[in-house]
All heavy atoms as an XYZ file, in Angstrom:
827
protein
N      -4.537    -19.970     52.286
C      -3.424    -19.554     51.477
C      -3.490    -20.190     50.093
O      -3.173    -19.545     49.108
C      -2.129    -19.924     52.212
C      -0.908    -19.393     51.552
S      -0.908    -17.614     51.667
C       0.768    -17.259     51.583
N      -3.918    -21.463     50.025
C      -4.030    -22.141     48.748
C      -5.069    -21.472     47.858
O      -4.894    -21.395     46.647
C      -4.389    -23.610     48.948
C      -3.271    -24.447     49.491
C      -3.699    -25.893     49.590
C      -2.569    -26.724     50.165
N      -2.929    -28.136     50.273
N      -6.142    -20.968     48.449
C      -7.189    -20.306     47.685
C      -6.658    -19.025     47.049
O      -7.016    -18.694     45.909
C      -8.391    -19.996     48.574
C      -9.175    -21.223     48.960
C     -10.380    -20.847     49.784
C     -11.147    -22.098     50.201
N     -12.309    -21.772     50.994
N      -5.807    -18.318     47.787
C      -5.237    -17.083     47.243
C      -4.340    -17.392     46.053
O      -4.381    -16.701     45.036
C      -4.461    -16.335     48.317
C      -5.331    -15.695     49.359
C      -4.505    -14.921     50.358
C      -5.383    -14.314     51.429
N      -4.617    -13.585     52.426
N      -3.522    -18.431     46.159
C      -2.637    -18.812     45.053
C      -3.446    -19.284     43.848
O      -3.126    -18.953     42.706
C      -1.657    -19.906     45.491
C      -0.511    -19.369     46.281
C      -0.294    -19.510     47.617
C       0.570    -18.580     45.772
N       0.838    -18.868     47.989
C       1.409    -18.270     46.854
C       0.911    -18.095     44.536
C       2.562    -17.520     46.742
C       2.064    -17.347     44.415
C       2.870    -17.067     45.496
N      -4.481    -20.049     44.119
C      -5.329    -20.528     43.042
C      -6.034    -19.364     42.339
O      -6.088    -19.304     41.105
C      -6.356    -21.534     43.582
C      -7.259    -22.203     42.563
C      -6.444    -22.963     41.518
C      -8.236    -23.140     43.246
N      -6.528    -18.425     43.121
C      -7.180    -17.249     42.553
C      -6.187    -16.424     41.745
O      -6.500    -15.926     40.650
C      -7.807    -16.405     43.658
N      -4.973    -16.257     42.249
C      -3.943    -15.516     41.538
C      -3.585    -16.214     40.220
O      -3.463    -15.584     39.169
C      -2.689    -15.376     42.418
C      -1.516    -14.636     41.790
C      -1.898    -13.200     41.478
C      -0.320    -14.678     42.712
N      -3.440    -17.525     40.274
C      -3.113    -18.292     39.083
C      -4.229    -18.201     38.046
O      -3.968    -17.962     36.856
C      -2.848    -19.761     39.463
C      -2.495    -20.686     38.317
C      -1.196    -20.260     37.657
C      -2.387    -22.115     38.816
N      -5.476    -18.383     38.475
C      -6.606    -18.296     37.553
C      -6.753    -16.881     36.986
O      -7.012    -16.696     35.796
C      -7.889    -18.730     38.244
C      -8.020    -20.229     38.512
C      -9.271    -20.520     39.320
C      -8.038    -21.008     37.218
N      -6.577    -15.882     37.825
C      -6.682    -14.491     37.380
C      -5.599    -14.151     36.370
O      -5.857    -13.494     35.351
N      -4.377    -14.597     36.617
C      -3.271    -14.358     35.695
C      -3.512    -15.066     34.378
O      -3.297    -14.498     33.300
C      -1.946    -14.823     36.326
O      -1.758    -14.158     37.573
C      -0.776    -14.522     35.416
N      -3.967    -16.302     34.440
C      -4.257    -17.055     33.221
C      -5.345    -16.380     32.399
O      -5.244    -16.264     31.175
C      -4.708    -18.480     33.561
O      -3.677    -19.173     34.209
N      -6.367    -15.913     33.072
C      -7.455    -15.219     32.400
C      -6.963    -13.928     31.743
O      -7.300    -13.637     30.596
C      -8.576    -14.927     33.401
C      -9.911    -14.542     32.817
C     -10.477    -15.705     32.033
C     -10.865    -14.139     33.913
N      -6.148    -13.180     32.447
C      -5.622    -11.924     31.904
C      -4.713    -12.179     30.713
O      -4.773    -11.464     29.704
C      -4.872    -11.163     32.993
N      -3.859    -13.183     30.794
C      -2.972    -13.496     29.680
C      -3.745    -13.983     28.462
O      -3.388    -13.673     27.322
C      -1.931    -14.528     30.095
C      -0.866    -14.028     31.069
C       0.029    -15.177     31.507
C      -0.044    -12.920     30.446
N      -4.799    -14.736     28.691
C      -5.628    -15.202     27.586
C      -6.314    -14.025     26.906
O      -6.375    -13.949     25.687
C      -6.679    -16.211     28.083
O      -6.010    -17.296     28.711
C      -7.534    -16.721     26.945
N      -6.798    -13.088     27.668
C      -7.473    -11.915     27.116
C      -6.512    -11.015     26.360
O      -6.895    -10.350     25.399
C      -8.158    -11.131     28.236
N      -5.257    -10.999     26.734
C      -4.267    -10.143     26.089
C      -3.554    -10.822     24.942
O      -2.696    -10.221     24.304
C      -3.220     -9.671     27.111
S      -3.909     -8.613     28.362
N      -3.891    -12.058     24.649
C      -3.215    -12.792     23.574
C      -3.537    -12.205     22.218
O      -4.418    -11.374     22.050
N      -2.796    -12.656     21.216
C      -3.012    -12.142     19.868
C      -4.306    -12.686     19.305
O      -4.766    -13.755     19.653
C      -1.852    -12.522     18.967
O      -1.827    -13.922     18.771
N      -4.879    -11.931     18.380
C      -6.115    -12.321     17.735
C      -5.794    -12.818     16.336
O      -5.938    -12.107     15.366
C      -7.075    -11.133     17.694
C      -8.449    -11.528     17.225
O      -8.696    -12.695     16.931
N      -9.341    -10.564     17.133
N      -5.349    -14.047     16.219
C      -4.956    -14.615     14.944
C      -6.147    -14.955     14.060
O      -5.988    -15.169     12.873
C      -4.108    -15.873     15.150
C      -2.740    -15.530     15.720
O      -2.275    -14.400     15.496
O      -2.145    -16.400     16.385
N      -7.354    -15.005     14.627
C      -8.524    -15.356     13.832
C      -8.787    -14.340     12.733
O      -9.264    -14.681     11.660
C      -9.764    -15.469     14.723
C      -9.661    -16.649     15.681
O      -8.854    -17.564     15.409
O     -10.375    -16.649     16.694
N      -8.482    -13.060     12.964
C      -8.713    -12.025     11.964
C      -7.838    -12.220     10.737
O      -8.188    -11.798      9.647
C      -8.441    -10.629     12.541
C      -9.498    -10.211     13.541
O     -10.578    -10.839     13.565
O      -9.243     -9.255     14.292
N      -6.678    -12.827     10.886
C      -5.742    -12.988      9.788
C      -5.685    -14.413      9.249
O      -4.866    -14.695      8.385
C      -4.337    -12.555     10.230
C      -4.299    -11.082     10.552
O      -4.945    -10.288      9.894
N      -3.552    -10.718     11.580
N      -6.533    -15.273      9.744
C      -6.505    -16.666      9.317
C      -6.864    -16.767      7.844
O      -7.841    -16.201      7.376
C      -7.486    -17.488     10.151
N      -6.040    -17.464      7.085
C      -6.307    -17.680      5.671
C      -5.976    -16.515      4.768
O      -6.234    -16.549      3.590
N      -5.422    -15.442      5.301
C      -5.073    -14.277      4.491
C      -3.577    -14.264      4.237
O      -2.792    -14.645      5.084
C      -5.469    -12.980      5.199
C      -6.962    -12.815      5.376
C      -7.262    -11.491      6.022
C      -8.737    -11.315      6.258
N      -9.028    -10.072      6.955
N      -3.193    -13.776      3.060
C      -1.782    -13.619      2.752
C      -1.273    -12.360      3.434
O      -2.014    -11.399      3.600
C      -1.589    -13.451      1.246
C      -1.917    -14.671      0.444
C      -1.703    -14.414     -1.034
O      -0.834    -13.598     -1.376
O      -2.411    -15.031     -1.824
N      -0.002    -12.319      3.818
C       0.553    -11.089      4.353
C       0.503     -9.998      3.295
O       0.626    -10.263      2.102
C       2.008    -11.448      4.676
C       2.061    -12.935      4.701
C       0.941    -13.424      3.844
N       0.335     -8.737      3.716
C       0.195     -7.613      2.795
C       1.401     -7.466      1.886
O       1.275     -7.057      0.746
C      -0.038     -6.321      3.583
N       2.606     -7.813      2.371
C       3.784     -7.620      1.540
C       3.840     -8.585      0.366
O       4.604     -8.382     -0.559
C       5.073     -7.697      2.361
C       5.329     -9.051      3.008
C       4.770     -9.172      4.407
O       3.995     -8.291      4.850
O       5.084    -10.143      5.086
N       3.000     -9.621      0.357
C       2.980    -10.548     -0.762
C       2.042    -10.107     -1.863
O       1.968    -10.720     -2.903
C       2.569    -11.947     -0.290
C       3.646    -12.587      0.547
O       4.806    -12.210      0.459
N       3.270    -13.544      1.353
N       1.287     -9.038     -1.644
C       0.356     -8.538     -2.640
C       0.961     -7.312     -3.291
O       1.754     -6.606     -2.698
C      -0.969     -8.165     -1.981
C      -1.674     -9.369     -1.375
C      -2.975     -8.958     -0.791
C      -3.687    -10.149     -0.180
N      -4.959     -9.769      0.395
N       0.544     -7.028     -4.534
C       1.072     -5.856     -5.208
C       0.559     -4.586     -4.534
O       1.290     -3.635     -4.367
C       0.724     -5.897     -6.692
C       1.512     -6.975     -7.405
C       1.266     -7.003     -8.892
O       0.529     -6.143     -9.403
O       1.816     -7.884     -9.540
N      -0.703     -4.534     -4.187
C      -1.240     -3.453     -3.370
C      -2.273     -4.063     -2.453
O      -2.705     -5.183     -2.646
C      -1.912     -2.334     -4.195
O      -3.068     -2.875     -4.816
C      -0.968     -1.742     -5.202
N      -2.724     -3.299     -1.487
C      -3.698     -3.850     -0.565
C      -5.104     -3.350     -0.818
O      -6.042     -3.944     -0.346
C      -3.311     -3.508      0.887
O      -3.186     -2.094      1.000
C      -2.027     -4.190      1.278
N      -5.290     -2.260     -1.568
C      -6.628     -1.739     -1.756
C      -7.107     -1.785     -3.188
O      -8.229     -1.446     -3.462
C      -6.706     -0.271     -1.291
O      -5.812      0.502     -2.089
C      -6.379     -0.140      0.171
N      -6.287     -2.187     -4.089
C      -6.664     -2.126     -5.496
C      -6.869     -3.505     -6.080
O      -6.366     -3.824     -7.136
C      -5.608     -1.362     -6.274
N      -7.626     -4.335     -5.393
C      -7.842     -5.683     -5.863
C      -8.491     -5.737     -7.233
O      -8.260     -6.640     -8.007
N      -9.320     -4.761     -7.575
C      -9.999     -4.757     -8.862
C      -9.092     -4.245     -9.969
O      -9.438     -4.309    -11.138
C     -11.255     -3.900     -8.776
N      -7.920     -3.735     -9.635
C      -6.992     -3.254    -10.640
C      -7.268     -1.856    -11.134
O      -6.744     -1.443    -12.152
N      -8.076     -1.120    -10.448
C      -8.394      0.238    -10.849
C      -7.158      1.124    -10.692
O      -6.668      1.335     -9.593
C      -9.550      0.745    -10.004
C      -9.984      2.148    -10.344
O      -9.659      2.650    -11.439
O     -10.660      2.758     -9.508
N      -6.651      1.653    -11.804
C      -5.418      2.440    -11.796
C      -5.509      3.653    -10.881
O      -4.549      3.992    -10.191
C      -5.061      2.868    -13.215
N      -6.656      4.304    -10.856
C      -6.817      5.482     -9.995
C      -6.700      5.089     -8.523
O      -6.116      5.827     -7.724
C      -8.151      6.168    -10.263
N      -7.229      3.934     -8.157
C      -7.128      3.464     -6.771
C      -5.695      3.088     -6.425
O      -5.227      3.342     -5.329
C      -8.057      2.262     -6.527
C      -9.501      2.617     -6.489
C      -9.814      3.341     -5.210
C     -11.300      3.571     -5.112
N     -11.643      4.468     -4.030
N      -5.005      2.456     -7.374
C      -3.604      2.110     -7.148
C      -2.798      3.387     -6.940
O      -2.010      3.495     -6.006
C      -3.031      1.303     -8.334
C      -3.769     -0.021     -8.495
C      -1.537      1.058     -8.143
C      -3.500     -0.731     -9.814
N      -3.024      4.371     -7.813
C      -2.352      5.664     -7.696
C      -2.635      6.289     -6.327
O      -1.732      6.747     -5.639
C      -2.796      6.616     -8.813
C      -2.304      8.020     -8.603
C      -1.054      8.411     -9.060
C      -3.065      8.945     -7.894
C      -0.575      9.690     -8.837
C      -2.592     10.220     -7.662
C      -1.358     10.590     -8.139
O      -0.885     11.852     -7.895
N      -3.906      6.314     -5.957
C      -4.287      6.923     -4.681
C      -3.590      6.236     -3.513
O      -3.118      6.887     -2.589
C      -5.806      6.851     -4.510
C      -6.311      7.570     -3.290
C      -7.827      7.529     -3.183
O      -8.509      7.433     -4.217
O      -8.318      7.593     -2.048
N      -3.486      4.918     -3.579
C      -2.881      4.142     -2.507
C      -1.366      4.310     -2.442
O      -0.791      4.397     -1.360
C      -3.234      2.662     -2.686
C      -2.769      1.807     -1.543
O      -2.822      2.210     -0.391
N      -2.306      0.625     -1.853
N      -0.712      4.354     -3.582
C       0.747      4.308     -3.614
C       1.432      5.632     -3.956
O       2.597      5.807     -3.632
C       1.215      3.259     -4.629
C       0.780      1.857     -4.302
C       1.545      1.332     -3.125
C       1.239     -0.136     -2.903
N       2.100     -0.717     -1.915
N       0.758      6.531     -4.653
C       1.433      7.700     -5.225
C       0.946      9.039     -4.681
O       1.679     10.036     -4.725
C       1.261      7.713     -6.740
S       1.643      6.147     -7.547
N      -0.290      9.083     -4.226
C      -0.897     10.371     -3.887
C      -0.252     11.060     -2.688
O      -0.369     12.277     -2.551
C      -2.394     10.204     -3.644
O      -2.627      9.399     -2.504
N       0.450     10.346     -1.852
C       1.090     10.996     -0.704
C       2.170     11.976     -1.156
O       2.437     12.956     -0.468
C       1.663      9.962      0.260
O       2.644      9.180     -0.386
N       2.764     11.745     -2.312
C       3.781     12.666     -2.843
C       3.265     13.520     -4.001
O       3.670     14.665     -4.160
C       5.011     11.895     -3.315
S       5.917     11.111     -1.965
N       2.392     12.950     -4.830
C       1.935     13.649     -6.029
C       0.538     14.233     -5.868
O       0.026     14.838     -6.809
C       1.948     12.700     -7.231
C       3.312     12.224     -7.587
N       4.231     13.003     -8.237
C       3.924     11.025     -7.374
C       5.348     12.315     -8.421
N       5.190     11.105     -7.894
N      -0.091     14.064     -4.732
C      -1.434     14.554     -4.388
C      -2.515     13.757     -5.121
O      -2.298     13.255     -6.215
C      -1.594     16.044     -4.663
N      -3.663     13.671     -4.505
C      -4.777     12.919     -5.068
C      -5.196     13.512     -6.413
O      -5.535     12.804     -7.343
C      -5.976     12.888     -4.086
C      -7.187     12.224     -4.714
C      -5.597     12.169     -2.806
N      -5.112     14.840     -6.538
C      -5.523     15.515     -7.769
C      -4.385     15.652     -8.779
O      -4.517     16.399     -9.747
C      -6.115     16.874     -7.438
C      -5.134     17.783     -6.719
O      -3.969     17.428     -6.518
N      -5.594     18.942     -6.330
N      -3.265     14.968     -8.552
C      -2.100     14.937     -9.447
C      -1.307     16.244     -9.482
O      -0.375     16.371    -10.271
C      -2.503     14.560    -10.892
C      -3.266     13.269    -11.087
C      -3.848     13.213    -12.497
C      -2.368     12.085    -10.868
N      -1.659     17.218     -8.666
C      -1.026     18.536     -8.738
C       0.356     18.604     -8.105
O       1.013     19.626     -8.172
C      -1.939     19.599     -8.128
C      -3.147     19.867     -8.993
C      -4.033     20.956     -8.443
O      -3.780     21.461     -7.324
O      -5.007     21.305     -9.132
N       0.807     17.546     -7.508
C       2.140     17.534     -6.924
C       2.159     18.025     -5.494
O       1.180     18.509     -4.964
N       3.295     17.894     -4.904
C       3.550     18.273     -3.525
C       5.024     18.038     -3.322
O       5.860     18.792     -3.814
N       5.357     16.946     -2.657
C       6.744     16.521     -2.537
C       7.245     16.084     -3.918
O       8.351     16.412     -4.321
C       6.880     15.358     -1.522
C       8.298     14.827     -1.489
C       6.433     15.792     -0.145
N       6.407     15.367     -4.644
C       6.735     14.929     -6.002
C       6.205     15.920     -7.021
O       5.418     16.808     -6.709
N       6.613     15.776     -8.273
C       6.194     16.727     -9.302
C       4.716     16.627     -9.673
O       4.059     15.616     -9.430
C       7.079     16.373    -10.496
C       7.516     14.984    -10.272
C       7.552     14.786     -8.788
N       4.221     17.667    -10.309
C       2.870     17.747    -10.830
C       2.726     16.737    -11.976
O       3.554     16.683    -12.875
C       2.640     19.178    -11.350
C       1.245     19.407    -11.859
O       0.653     18.567    -12.515
N       0.722     20.576    -11.568
N       1.661     15.939    -11.934
C       1.432     14.920    -12.963
C       0.162     15.179    -13.769
O      -0.268     14.320    -14.533
C       1.352     13.530    -12.318
C       2.580     13.043    -11.554
C       2.305     11.685    -10.906
C       3.794     12.983    -12.450
N      -0.429     16.364    -13.623
C      -1.704     16.624    -14.304
C      -1.595     16.513    -15.818
O      -2.567     16.168    -16.476
C      -2.269     18.007    -13.936
O      -1.290     19.010    -14.223
C      -2.690     18.068    -12.484
N      -0.433     16.805    -16.385
C      -0.242     16.726    -17.834
C       0.963     15.855    -18.193
O       1.613     16.077    -19.212
C      -0.086     18.126    -18.413
C      -1.329     18.974    -18.219
C      -1.184     20.385    -18.758
O      -0.083     20.759    -19.206
O      -2.185     21.109    -18.717
N       1.245     14.867    -17.364
C       2.431     14.035    -17.577
C       2.384     13.294    -18.908
O       3.408     13.053    -19.540
C       2.652     13.055    -16.393
C       1.585     11.971    -16.338
C       4.035     12.444    -16.464
N       1.200     12.959    -19.397
C       1.059     12.257    -20.662
C       1.467     13.083    -21.867
O       1.757     12.539    -22.928
N       1.512     14.397    -21.717
C       1.956     15.249    -22.822
C       3.482     15.330    -22.881
O       4.045     15.738    -23.897
C       1.353     16.650    -22.698
O       1.833     17.294    -21.542
N       4.141     14.947    -21.798
C       5.607     14.991    -21.739
C       6.252     13.624    -21.891
O       7.339     13.498    -22.436
C       6.061     15.598    -20.403
C       5.654     17.031    -20.188
C       6.253     17.619    -18.907
N       6.139     16.784    -17.729
C       5.121     16.802    -16.871
N       4.103     17.605    -17.066
N       5.126     16.022    -15.807
N       5.578     12.595    -21.359
C       6.152     11.240    -21.358
C       5.176     10.239    -21.941
O       3.961     10.352    -21.751
C       6.506     10.812    -19.925
C       7.500     11.665    -19.137
C       7.573     11.193    -17.697
C       8.863     11.636    -19.788
N       5.707      9.234    -22.610
C       4.874      8.146    -23.125
C       4.543      7.181    -21.995
O       5.144      7.238    -20.915
C       5.616      7.405    -24.236
O       6.705      6.674    -23.684
N       3.640      6.252    -22.281
C       3.292      5.229    -21.294
C       4.533      4.452    -20.876
O       4.765      4.213    -19.687
C       2.246      4.270    -21.863
C       1.904      3.124    -20.907
C       1.311      1.950    -21.647
C       1.016      0.805    -20.729
N       2.137     -0.095    -20.504
N       5.363      4.072    -21.856
C       6.572      3.299    -21.549
C       7.554      4.101    -20.695
O       8.192      3.549    -19.792
C       7.252      2.828    -22.833
C       6.433      1.761    -23.562
O       5.602      1.092    -22.915
O       6.628      1.611    -24.780
N       7.676      5.386    -20.960
C       8.579      6.228    -20.171
C       8.063      6.397    -18.742
O       8.840      6.350    -17.782
C       8.742      7.598    -20.841
C       9.506      7.542    -22.147
C       9.456      8.844    -22.919
O       8.400      9.529    -22.912
O      10.478      9.172    -23.551
N       6.748      6.544    -18.607
C       6.150      6.655    -17.264
C       6.357      5.358    -16.497
O       6.743      5.364    -15.319
C       4.653      7.013    -17.364
C       4.479      8.417    -17.956
C       3.988      6.921    -15.991
C       3.058      8.755    -18.336
N       6.139      4.240    -17.167
C       6.334      2.942    -16.518
C       7.794      2.751    -16.115
O       8.090      2.215    -15.041
C       5.882      1.809    -17.431
C       5.850      0.468    -16.738
C       5.171     -0.617    -17.565
O       4.602     -0.320    -18.622
O       5.219     -1.781    -17.129
N       8.711      3.202    -16.939
C      10.134      3.131    -16.608
C      10.430      3.901    -15.317
O      11.163      3.417    -14.449
C      10.971      3.677    -17.773
C      12.439      3.680    -17.490
N      13.221      2.547    -17.604
C      13.275      4.674    -17.077
C      14.465      2.845    -17.270
N      14.526      4.128    -16.955
N       9.853      5.096    -15.181
C      10.058      5.896    -13.967
C       9.456      5.184    -12.762
O      10.067      5.125    -11.688
C       9.459      7.317    -14.127
C       9.480      8.072    -12.811
C      10.210      8.086    -15.203
N       8.262      4.613    -12.920
C       7.613      3.901    -11.813
C       8.486      2.725    -11.356
O       8.682      2.523    -10.153
C       6.211      3.401    -12.225
C       5.260      4.584    -12.411
C       5.659      2.428    -11.187
C       3.930      4.215    -13.048
N       9.015      1.984    -12.297
C       9.782      0.787    -11.955
C      11.203      1.090    -11.480
O      11.743      0.382    -10.635
C       9.839     -0.162    -13.153
C       8.499     -0.760    -13.577
C       8.660     -1.565    -14.851
C       7.904     -1.610    -12.466
N      11.818      2.137    -12.003
C      13.225      2.416    -11.706
C      13.454      3.628    -10.810
O      14.586      3.891    -10.415
C      14.004      2.593    -13.019
C      13.960      1.335    -13.850
O      14.389      0.280    -13.413
N      13.413      1.424    -15.040
N      12.406      4.375    -10.524
C      12.554      5.573     -9.714
C      13.206      6.694    -10.506
O      13.713      6.489    -11.606
N      13.171      7.876     -9.913
C      13.805      9.037    -10.553
C      13.868     10.138     -9.516
O      12.892     10.397     -8.831
C      12.991      9.481    -11.764
C      13.602     10.639    -12.522
C      12.850     10.923    -13.812
O      12.509     10.021    -14.553
N      12.591     12.187    -14.060
N      15.006     10.800     -9.417
C      15.152     11.840     -8.409
C      14.945     11.257     -7.022
O      15.564     10.266     -6.657
N      14.027     11.828     -6.268
C      13.732     11.350     -4.922
C      12.730     10.218     -4.874
O      12.443      9.677     -3.809
N      12.202      9.841     -6.032
C      11.202      8.771     -6.070
C      11.881      7.406     -6.015
O      12.718      7.098     -6.856
C      10.380      8.873     -7.354
C       9.323      7.805     -7.456
S       8.339      8.067     -8.927
C       7.635      6.451     -9.106
N      11.507      6.581     -5.037
C      12.100      5.236     -4.961
C      11.560      4.339     -6.067
O      10.473      4.558     -6.589
C      11.669      4.732     -3.584
C      10.488      5.534     -3.219
C      10.602      6.849     -3.930
N      12.323      3.339     -6.424
C      11.900      2.406     -7.462
C      10.917      1.382     -6.914
O      10.859      1.130     -5.709
C      13.103      1.709     -8.090
C      13.865      0.804     -7.148
C      15.027      0.170     -7.877
C      15.735     -0.807     -6.948
N      16.777     -1.527     -7.642
N      10.137      0.834     -7.813
C       9.249     -0.300     -7.561
C       8.218     -0.078     -6.457
O       7.876     -1.000     -5.727
C      10.059     -1.565     -7.290
C      10.917     -1.979     -8.456
C      11.750     -3.207     -8.196
O      11.892     -3.634     -7.036
O      12.277     -3.766     -9.180
N       7.687      1.142     -6.352
C       6.563      1.342     -5.441
C       5.340      0.583     -5.958
O       4.495      0.146     -5.192
C       6.226      2.820     -5.296
C       7.202      3.645     -4.476
C       6.821      5.112     -4.494
C       7.275      3.131     -3.052
N       5.267      0.469     -7.269
C       4.239     -0.328     -7.930
C       4.989     -1.216     -8.919
O       5.911     -0.758     -9.579
C       3.239      0.554     -8.697
C       2.670      1.653     -7.813
C       2.101     -0.293     -9.255
C       1.889      2.692     -8.574
N       4.600     -2.468     -9.011
C       5.295     -3.397     -9.905
C       4.289     -4.171    -10.753
O       3.092     -4.171    -10.486
C       6.192     -4.384     -9.119
C       7.324     -3.662     -8.425
C       5.384     -5.187     -8.116
N       4.804     -4.834    -11.762
C       4.012     -5.745    -12.568
C       2.885     -5.087    -13.324
O       3.005     -3.972    -13.844
N       1.783     -5.787    -13.386
C       0.604     -5.358    -14.118
C       0.080     -4.016    -13.598
O      -0.396     -3.186    -14.371
C      -0.480     -6.426    -13.964
C      -1.298     -6.626    -15.209
O      -0.795     -6.288    -16.301
O      -2.428     -7.129    -15.083
N       0.173     -3.815    -12.297
C      -0.332     -2.577    -11.718
C       0.495     -1.376    -12.157
O      -0.049     -0.309    -12.400
C      -0.402     -2.695    -10.205
C      -1.475     -3.679     -9.764
C      -1.624     -3.778     -8.268
O      -0.709     -3.365     -7.534
O      -2.668     -4.272     -7.832
N       1.808     -1.542    -12.286
C       2.655     -0.456    -12.779
C       2.252     -0.093    -14.199
O       2.174      1.092    -14.557
C       4.128     -0.857    -12.721
N       1.977     -1.089    -15.000
C       1.559     -0.862    -16.380
C       0.216     -0.142    -16.436
O       0.023      0.775    -17.238
C       1.484     -2.196    -17.116
O       1.149     -2.001    -18.457
N      -0.721     -0.541    -15.588
C      -2.039      0.092    -15.555
C      -1.941      1.558    -15.141
O      -2.580      2.423    -15.735
C      -2.967     -0.658    -14.602
C      -3.410     -1.993    -15.124
C      -4.254     -2.727    -14.114
C      -4.596     -4.118    -14.620
N      -5.357     -4.885    -13.655
N      -1.142      1.832    -14.121
C      -0.987      3.215    -13.663
C      -0.278      4.046    -14.734
O      -0.673      5.191    -14.997
C      -0.244      3.283    -12.310
C       0.095      4.711    -11.937
C      -1.099      2.642    -11.222
N       0.735      3.483    -15.372
C       1.440      4.204    -16.439
C       0.488      4.519    -17.584
O       0.499      5.644    -18.121
C       2.624      3.380    -16.932
N      -0.344      3.575    -17.954
C      -1.318      3.801    -19.020
C      -2.292      4.903    -18.620
O      -2.590      5.807    -19.405
C      -2.048      2.495    -19.324
C      -2.956      2.594    -20.531
O      -2.514      3.163    -21.557
O      -4.093      2.096    -20.464
N      -2.791      4.854    -17.408
C      -3.734      5.849    -16.886
C      -3.088      7.238    -16.856
O      -3.687      8.210    -17.292
C      -4.210      5.403    -15.510
C      -5.151      6.330    -14.827
C      -6.464      6.551    -15.133
C      -4.855      7.166    -13.700
N      -7.006      7.469    -14.266
C      -6.037      7.848    -13.373
C      -3.715      7.377    -12.938
C      -6.119      8.751    -12.320
C      -3.794      8.271    -11.872
C      -4.965      8.943    -11.573
N      -1.863      7.310    -16.377
C      -1.187      8.600    -16.313
C      -0.862      9.144    -17.703
O      -0.899     10.358    -17.914
C       0.110      8.487    -15.483
C      -0.072      8.385    -13.982
C       1.262      8.084    -13.303
C      -0.690      9.656    -13.406
N      -0.580      8.262    -18.651
C      -0.247      8.718    -20.011
C      -1.457      9.386    -20.690
O      -1.294     10.137    -21.637
C       0.260      7.561    -20.866
O      -0.773      6.650    -21.165
N      -2.647      9.121    -20.190
C      -3.853      9.753    -20.731
C      -4.060     11.163    -20.205
O      -4.918     11.899    -20.709
C      -5.073      8.894    -20.396
C      -5.039      7.523    -21.065
C      -6.119      6.591    -20.554
O      -6.924      6.997    -19.667
O      -6.163      5.439    -21.023
N      -3.283     11.572    -19.208
C      -3.403     12.917    -18.637
C      -2.532     13.866    -19.445
O      -1.328     13.930    -19.254
C      -2.990     12.900    -17.159
C      -3.989     12.213    -16.288
N      -4.045     10.841    -16.192
C      -4.987     12.691    -15.535
C      -5.030     10.506    -15.380
N      -5.627     11.621    -14.965
N      -3.190     14.601    -20.344
C      -2.470     15.495    -21.250
C      -2.964     16.913    -21.121
O      -4.022     17.213    -20.769
C      -2.616     15.015    -22.686
C      -2.029     13.631    -22.831
C      -2.137     13.125    -24.238
C      -1.544     11.714    -24.245
N      -1.204     11.164    -25.429
């Protein structure tokens, strides 16, 4: 009977160890919410846009849920675009992109005329 309990205890311990969290993958990394974006470490405005904006405005800027941005630079200045990014407009929530990245994306979008 003792062998059965010992086997059950060892088996349970082994199973719980195997099902534990894998903290080694995240060791030394900052949580994603502390970064401005997660894929645009190099600051590439197109990558930031793709990561944060393309789900509504489409990868090709043609719009979808959000408006068409293919010629947004002919309608709005860089500062006006950045204002919309930071403060939202219509159904667009504010601060999807902040700081330097918002400025980079606004500059990039202002070139689309």
